[in-house]
C-alpha positions in Angstrom: 190.8 134.6 33.3 191.1 137.1 36.0 194.5 138.7 36.8 196.9 136.6 38.8 197.3 139.6 41.1 194.4 142.1 41.5 194.8 145.8 42.0 193.0 147.4 44.9 189.9 148.3 43.0 189.6 144.8 41.5 190.1 143.2 44.9 187.4 145.5 46.4 185.1 144.4 43.6 185.6 140.8 44.5 184.9 141.4 48.2 181.8 143.5 47.3 180.5 140.7 45.1 180.9 138.1 47.9 179.2 140.4 50.4 176.4 141.1 47.9 175.9 137.4 47.4 175.9 136.8 51.2 173.3 139.6 51.7 171.1 138.1 49.0 171.2 134.6 50.5 167.9 133.0 51.5 167.3 131.6 55.0 167.7 128.1 53.5 171.0 129.2 51.8 172.2 130.4 55.2 171.2 127.2 57.0 172.7 124.9 54.5 175.9 126.9 54.1 176.4 127.2 57.9 175.9 123.4 58.2 178.1 122.5 55.2 181.6 122.0 56.8 180.4 120.7 60.2 178.4 118.0 58.4 181.4 117.2 56.1 183.5 117.1 59.3 181.2 114.5 60.8 181.3 112.5 57.6 185.1 112.6 57.6 185.2 111.4 61.2 182.9 108.5 60.4 184.8 107.5 57.2 188.1 107.7 59.1 186.8 105.6 62.0 187.5 108.4 64.3 190.5 109.8 62.4 188.9 113.0 61.0 192.1 114.1 59.3 192.3 110.8 57.4 188.7 111.0 56.4 189.0 114.6 55.3 192.1 113.9 53.4 190.4 111.1 51.4 187.4 113.3 50.7 189.6 116.1 49.5 191.9 113.9 47.4 188.9 112.5 45.6 187.1 115.9 45.1 188.6 117.3 41.8 186.0 117.5 39.0 183.3 115.6 40.8 180.1 116.7 42.6 179.7 116.4 46.3 177.4 113.4 46.2 179.8 111.5 43.9 182.7 112.7 46.1 181.0 111.1 49.2 180.4 107.8 47.3 184.0 107.6 46.2 185.3 108.4 49.7 183.1 105.7 51.2 184.4 103.1 48.7 188.0 104.2 49.2 187.7 103.9 53.0 186.2 100.4 52.5 189.2 99.4 50.5 188.2 100.2 47.0 189.7 103.5 45.8 188.5 104.4 42.3 186.9 107.1 40.2 189.8 109.5 40.0 193.0 109.9 38.0 196.0 107.8 39.0 197.8 110.6 40.8 194.8 111.4 43.0 194.3 107.7 43.8 197.9 107.5 44.9 197.3 110.3 47.3 194.3 108.4 48.6 196.3 105.3 49.1 199.0 107.2 50.9 196.6 108.9 53.3 194.9 105.6 54.0 198.3 104.1 54.6 199.0 106.7 57.4 200.6 109.6 55.6 199.6 113.0 56.9 197.2 114.6 54.3 199.1 117.8 54.6 202.2 116.0 53.2 200.2 114.8 50.2 197.7 117.5 49.3 198.8 120.8 47.7 198.6 123.4 50.5 198.1 126.4 48.1 195.4 124.8 46.0 191.7 123.8 46.4 192.2 120.3 47.6 194.5 121.4 50.4 192.1 124.1 51.6 189.1 121.8 51.2 190.9 119.2 53.4 191.6 121.9 56.1 188.0 123.2 56.0 186.6 119.8 56.6 189.2 118.7 59.2 188.6 121.8 61.3 185.6 124.0 60.3 186.7 126.6 63.0 190.0 127.3 61.2 189.8 130.9 59.9 192.6 130.6 57.3 191.7 128.0 54.6 189.1 128.9 51.9 187.9 126.4 49.4 187.8 128.3 46.0 186.3 126.0 43.4 184.6 127.1 40.2 181.4 128.2 42.0 183.3 130.3 44.7 185.4 131.8 41.9 182.3 132.8 40.0 180.7 134.4 43.1 183.8 136.5 43.7 184.2 137.7 40.1 180.5 138.2 39.7 180.2 136.2 36.5 179.5 132.6 35.6 182.3 131.2 33.5 180.5 128.1 32.5 183.1 125.7 30.9 185.8 128.5 30.5 189.1 128.0 32.3 189.3 129.9 35.6 193.0 129.4 36.1 192.7 128.3 39.7 195.8 126.2 39.4 197.8 129.4 39.6 198.8 129.9 43.3 198.7 133.7 43.2 195.2 133.8 41.5 193.9 131.3 44.0 195.4 133.3 46.9 193.8 136.5 45.8 190.3 135.0 45.7 190.9 133.2 49.1 192.0 136.5 50.6 188.8 138.2 49.2 186.7 135.7 51.1 188.8 136.3 54.3 188.3 140.0 53.9 184.5 139.6 53.3 184.4 137.3 56.4 186.2 140.0 58.4 183.7 142.7 57.4 180.7 140.4 58.0 182.0 139.0 61.3 181.9 135.5 60.0 184.4 132.7 59.3 185.6 132.8 55.7 184.6 129.2 55.1 181.1 130.0 56.3 180.9 133.0 53.9 182.2 130.7 51.1 179.7 127.9 51.9 176.7 130.2 52.1 177.4 132.0 48.9 178.4 128.8 47.2 175.0 127.3 48.2 173.2 130.3 46.8 175.2 130.3 43.6 174.5 126.6 42.9 170.8 127.2 43.6 170.8 130.2 41.1 172.4 128.2 38.3 170.5 124.9 38.9 168.8 123.9 35.7 169.8 127.1 33.8 172.5 128.4 31.6 175.6 129.0 33.7 176.7 132.2 31.9 175.8 135.6 32.9 175.9 137.8 36.0 175.5 136.4 39.5 174.8 139.5 41.6 
């Protein structure tokens, strides 16, 4: 795992890796990445019957350890009254959100699901950054495969999120756009291949 707190040189390497991945993105990567959170926002609004925060909260609560397509299917089922497909604690969060609890009172603000919720609920927000395994691997410049990335550690997560914010600042882009574009590129690169090795 990477350090819980990076020194200046290590942090700069993370930022450089993100910017390198951004610069290597194809036009399709750019298009899909730029569309990612606005499209997810529209889905959340639809699932929440106009309550985008509810829809985004349900999507985020059901997101751990599942791919996006499965995440969408589970969220549709949950909003139709059939929450399933996740561990009990996550399903309790879904039920609470569907019952009217503010997602920010249910989802962990310093971890991936909290940031994912905020990215979907308001794609124009410059603060939250969704750091999943793919975003982690882009920043550190190495595919970890099935190895533990330690993203449950708040300080490690915060370091990587800040690296995306800094990359966004230097590129003149929202951090979530930088994350989504580089995430799209990274997934394309590892599709159908071994997930170990260098990314950039």
